[in-house]
Residue, then its C-alpha position, 0 to 999 in steps of 0.5 A: m919605392g916599388s916592391q919587387q916580387r920574387e918568383p918562388t923557387t921550387s926544387r922539385r925533382s923529376a918523377i922516376h919512371w919505371d916500365v915494365e921491362q925495367e920492373k922485370a929486370f929489377t925483380a930478376f936482379l933481386v931474385t939473384h940476391k934472395s939469399e941476402a934478404e931477411d924472411t920479410m924479403s927486406f934487403r939491405n941498402t947495398v942490394f938496392t945500390d947494386a940494383t941501381i947500377h944494374i938497371n942504369t946500366k942495362f937502360p941507359n936511355q930510360k925515361g926520366p932521371p936515373k934510378s937511385q938507391s931510394s927509388c929502387r927501395s921505394k919500387w920494391a916496397a910498392l911491388k911487395k905491397s901489390y903483390n900482398v894485395v893480390k895474394n889476399i884477393k886470391t885467398l878469398s873464395s868469392f873471387s877469381w884472379s888471373d895474372e893476365g886479366g887481374i880480378s874477375l868480377i861478375a854479377e854474382t861476385s860483385g856483392a862480395w867485392e863491395a863488402h870487401l872494399k868496405v873492409r879493406p878500402p883501397k888507398i889512392s896514390p898519385h900512381g894509382m890505386v894501392 
């Protein structure tokens, strides 16, 4: 008797895609609900549910699957993390930051940047450096 090989089944979800306009609309929505956030800017699930409806209505033809409560919560966590990284960089006297160009490294500051990376190495994720 011959053995039959089965194709492995995977139930992989499509990646959620956020473009800049969606991120802007999402953060603008959260700003209007700031009073519902705690001191750490942590929102309740109901706010993320409402954000999901807002974004999916505003962007009906978005790339990838529609946003979900979970993807909105994850996007907010990633945005807060990026914000805190930039905020920390801005407080370091050895660096210059502009919102248009990011960190400005010149020969005089490259040594300080290397030292900073030894203390706080970046975490690499499938979505880029965090």
